[in-house]
C-alpha positions in Angstrom: 0.0 0.0 0.0 1.7 3.2 -1.2 0.9 6.0 1.2 2.8 8.5 -0.9 0.6 7.9 -3.9 -2.4 8.5 -1.6 -1.0 11.8 -0.3 -0.2 12.9 -3.9 -3.9 12.3 -4.8 -5.1 14.4 -1.9 -2.7 17.2 -2.8 -3.9 17.2 -6.5 -7.5 17.6 -5.4 -6.6 20.4 -3.1 -4.7 22.2 -5.8 -7.7 22.0 -8.2 -9.8 23.5 -5.5 -7.3 26.3 -5.0 -7.4 27.0 -8.7 -11.1 27.5 -8.4 -10.5 30.0 -5.6 -8.0 31.9 -7.7 -10.2 31.9 -10.8 -13.0 33.5 -8.7 -10.7 36.2 -7.3 -9.5 37.0 -10.9 -13.2 37.4 -12.0 -13.1 34.4 -14.3 -15.6 32.5 -12.1 -18.4 34.4 -10.4 -21.5 33.7 -8.4 -23.5 33.4 -11.6 -21.1 30.9 -13.1 -21.1 29.0 -9.9 -24.9 28.5 -10.3 -24.4 27.3 -13.9 -21.6 24.9 -12.9 -23.6 23.6 -10.0 -26.6 22.8 -12.3 -24.3 21.2 -14.8 -22.8 18.9 -12.2 -26.0 18.1 -10.3 -28.1 17.4 -13.4 -25.6 16.1 -16.0 -22.1 15.1 -15.1 -22.7 13.8 -11.6 -25.5 11.4 -12.6 -23.5 10.3 -15.7 -20.5 9.5 -13.4 -22.7 7.2 -11.3 -23.8 5.2 -14.4 -20.2 5.2 -15.8 -18.7 3.9 -12.6 -20.9 0.8 -12.7 -21.0 -0.1 -16.4 -17.4 0.5 -17.2 -16.0 -2.0 -14.8 -15.7 -5.7 -15.9 -13.8 -7.1 -12.9 -16.8 -8.6 -11.1 -14.7 -11.4 -9.8 -16.9 -12.0 -6.7 -20.6 -11.3 -7.2 -21.5 -12.6 -3.8 -19.1 -10.1 -2.2 -20.6 -7.3 -4.3 -24.2 -8.3 -3.3 -23.1 -8.4 0.3 -21.5 -4.9 -0.1 -24.8 -3.6 -1.5 -26.8 -4.6 1.6 -24.0 -3.4 3.9 -24.3 0.0 2.1 -28.0 0.2 3.0 -27.2 -0.5 6.6 -24.3 1.9 6.6 -26.4 4.9 5.6 -29.2 4.1 8.1 -26.5 4.1 10.8 -24.9 7.3 9.5 -28.2 9.2 9.4 -29.0 8.1 13.0 -25.4 8.9 14.2 -25.5 12.3 12.6 -28.7 13.3 14.4 -27.2 12.2 17.7 -24.1 14.3 17.1 -26.0 17.4 16.0 -28.3 17.2 19.1 -25.3 17.0 21.3 -23.1 19.7 19.8 -25.1 21.9 17.4 -28.8 21.7 18.5 -29.3 25.5 18.3 -27.0 26.2 15.3 -28.7 27.5 12.2 -26.3 25.4 10.1 -27.1 22.1 12.0 -28.7 20.5 8.9 -25.6 21.1 6.9 -23.4 19.7 9.6 -25.6 16.6 9.7 -25.2 16.1 5.9 -21.5 16.5 6.3 -21.5 13.4 8.6 -23.7 11.3 6.3 -22.5 12.2 2.8 -18.8 12.0 2.1 -16.8 12.7 -1.0 -17.2 9.1 -2.2 -16.5 9.8 -5.9 -14.4 12.9 -6.2 -12.0 12.0 -3.3 -13.0 8.4 -2.7 -12.4 7.0 -6.2 -8.9 8.4 -6.6 -8.0 7.1 -3.1 -9.4 3.6 -3.7 -7.7 3.4 -7.1 -4.4 4.3 -5.6 -4.7 1.7 -2.9 -6.7 -1.2 -4.5 -7.2 -0.7 -8.2 -10.3 -0.3 -10.4 -12.2 -3.1 -8.8 -12.4 -1.1 -5.5 -14.0 1.8 -7.4 -16.8 -0.5 -8.7 -17.3 -2.0 -5.2 -17.4 1.5 -3.8 -20.1 2.5 -6.3 -22.2 -0.4 -5.1 -21.6 0.3 -1.4 -22.7 3.9 -1.9 -25.7 3.2 -4.1 -27.9 4.5 -1.3 -25.9 7.8 -1.5 -27.3 8.6 -4.9 -30.9 8.1 -3.8 -30.5 9.8 -0.4 -28.5 12.8 -1.5 -31.2 13.8 -3.9 -34.1 13.1 -1.5 -33.0 13.3 2.1 -30.2 15.7 1.3 -32.5 18.1 -0.6 -35.1 17.7 2.2 -32.5 18.8 4.8 -31.1 21.7 2.7 -34.5 23.2 2.0 -35.4 23.0 5.7 -33.0 25.6 7.2 -34.7 25.1 10.6 -36.6 22.1 11.9 -37.9 19.4 9.6 -41.4 20.9 8.8 -41.7 20.9 5.0 -43.8 18.0 3.7 -42.0 15.4 1.7 -42.8 15.6 -2.0 -42.5 12.9 -4.7 -40.4 15.3 -6.9 -37.8 15.2 -4.1 -37.1 11.6 -5.2 -37.9 11.5 -8.9 -35.0 13.5 -10.2 -32.1 12.8 -12.5 -29.7 11.7 -9.8 -32.1 9.0 -8.5 -32.9 7.9 -12.0 -29.2 7.5 -12.7 -28.7 5.4 -9.5 -31.6 3.1 -10.6 -30.2 2.7 -14.1 -26.8 1.8 -12.6 -28.3 -0.8 -10.3 -30.3 -2.4 -13.1 -27.1 -2.6 -15.3 -25.4 -4.4 -12.5 -28.2 -6.8 -11.4 -29.0 -7.8 -15.0 -25.4 -7.9 -16.1 -26.1 -5.7 -19.1 -23.1 -5.3 -21.4 -22.8 -1.6 -22.3 -21.1 -1.0 -25.7 -17.6 0.4 -25.5 -18.5 3.5 -27.4 -21.2 4.4 -25.0 -18.9 3.6 -22.1 -16.3 6.0 -23.4 -18.9 8.8 -23.8 -20.2 8.2 -20.3 -16.7 8.1 -18.9 -15.6 11.3 -20.6 -18.7 13.2 -19.4 -18.6 11.7 -15.9 -14.9 12.5 -15.4 -15.5 16.2 -15.9 -17.3 16.1 -12.6 -14.1 15.8 -10.5 -12.2 18.9 -11.6 -15.4 20.9 -12.0 -16.7 20.1 -8.5 -13.4 20.9 -6.8 -13.1 24.2 -8.7 -16.7 25.0 -7.8 -15.9 24.4 -4.1 -12.9 26.7 -4.3 -14.9 29.4 -6.2 -17.7 29.2 -3.7 -15.2 29.6 -0.9 -13.7 32.7 -2.5 -17.1 34.5 -2.0 -16.8 33.9 1.8 -14.8 36.3 4.0 -11.8 34.3 5.2 -12.5 35.1 8.8 -15.5 32.8 8.8 -13.3 29.8 7.9 -11.4 30.1 11.1 -14.0 31.6 13.5 -16.5 28.7 13.5 -15.5 26.3 16.3 -18.4 23.9 15.7 -17.2 23.1 12.2 -13.9 21.9 13.6 -15.7 19.7 16.2 -17.8 18.2 13.4 -14.7 17.7 11.2 -12.9 15.9 14.0 -15.8 13.6 14.5 -16.1 13.0 10.8 -12.4 12.4 10.0 -11.1 10.7 13.1 -13.9 9.3 15.3 -16.1 7.9 12.6 -13.5 5.8 10.8 -12.3 4.4 14.1 -15.8 3.4 15.1 -16.5 1.9 11.6 -13.2 -0.1 11.6 -13.8 -1.7 15.0 -17.5 -2.4 14.4 -16.7 -3.9 10.9 -14.2 -6.2 12.5 -16.9 -7.5 14.9 -19.1 -8.7 12.0 -16.7 -9.7 9.2 -13.2 -11.0 8.5 -13.3 -9.8 4.9 -10.4 -7.3 4.9 -11.6 -5.7 1.6 -15.0 -4.9 3.1 -13.4 -3.6 6.3 -11.2 -1.3 4.2 -14.2 -0.1 2.2 -16.1 0.9 5.3 -13.1 2.4 7.0 -12.2 4.6 4.0 -15.8 5.5 3.3 -16.2 7.0 6.8 -12.7 8.6 6.7 -13.5 10.7 3.6 -14.1 14.5 3.8 -17.6 15.9 3.5 -19.1 15.4 0.0 -18.8 18.2 -2.5 -22.3 17.3 -3.7 -23.5 19.1 -0.6 -22.1 22.4 -2.0 -23.6 21.6 -5.5 -27.1 21.0 -4.0 -27.0 23.9 -1.5 -26.2 26.1 -4.5 -28.8 24.6 -6.7 -31.5 24.7 -4.0 -30.6 28.0 -2.4 -29.4 26.5 0.9 -26.6 27.6 3.3 -23.8 27.6 0.7 -21.4 29.4 3.1 -21.7 26.6 5.7 -21.5 23.9 3.1 -18.4 25.4 1.4 -16.6 25.9 4.6 -17.4 22.4 5.8 -16.2 20.8 2.6 -13.2 23.0 2.4 -12.0 22.3 6.0 -12.6 18.6 5.9 -10.9 18.3 2.5 -7.8 20.2 3.6 -7.6 18.2 6.9 -8.2 14.9 5.1 -4.9 15.3 3.2 -3.4 14.4 6.6 -6.1 12.3 8.3 -6.9 9.9 5.4 -3.3 8.6 5.1 -3.1 8.6 8.9 -6.2 6.5 9.4 -5.2 4.1 6.6 -1.7 3.8 8.0 -2.9 3.1 11.5 -5.9 0.8 10.7 -5.3 -0.8 7.4 -1.6 -1.4 7.0 
């Protein structure tokens, strides 16, 4: 396991985010362009990446393991949502950004950070397995995530069917059908999906940087609660996941998937959706920025301590 390759991957993602910050300060990216980029990522490139990650991998060497990972993923997100609510009630009950903090604990950067990290450590098969593990992510981020973002206070808004029937959820369903039915996607279509989906990673990181450039720097260092949430997210959660996983399975690959999944920084999709649905973009951008920067150190540390 090459820790230096992992560190290099984290640094590259951070630099792309920094480029987005600089482009905004130079006036090349603006608030209006952030809205356009967000809509492009949320409605086009992000969903395409979900489908691409499933249909472009042929290394299904252990279908039983993949099926097991799928059901573990469902349980994982049930536990994450429950855990996030407990943490928020303990530390951020009266904070106006509590719903964003909750989403930070549930939805990690599974694709934009997770895929490069997994590829560096375990190869392409790990990316496919991660896509299956996080299949609930794609349903929940566009339903539960939007629900939380649009409720800036307590959960009072009635749930609507359109919260679920959107392009992100449809993409997740298509990906699951492709896997379960073993559909062979033509190489030409795979290449098209891959090229469009791969745009998501640099665009999302630049959007995070550009969004952060609109926030006075003092807010990044003045919010103590965001650092408490970040510590829980990056240190406490992977430790808990690692030891609980060891109680229920001896499969080292599944243990690694769960540990890495919970060690990742807050998902950049939170920024995309808060921008798209007019939520608390400032809190989301700061949370993603801080956890991403800290994860350059914490991810290699957690992997070194727990998985090597």
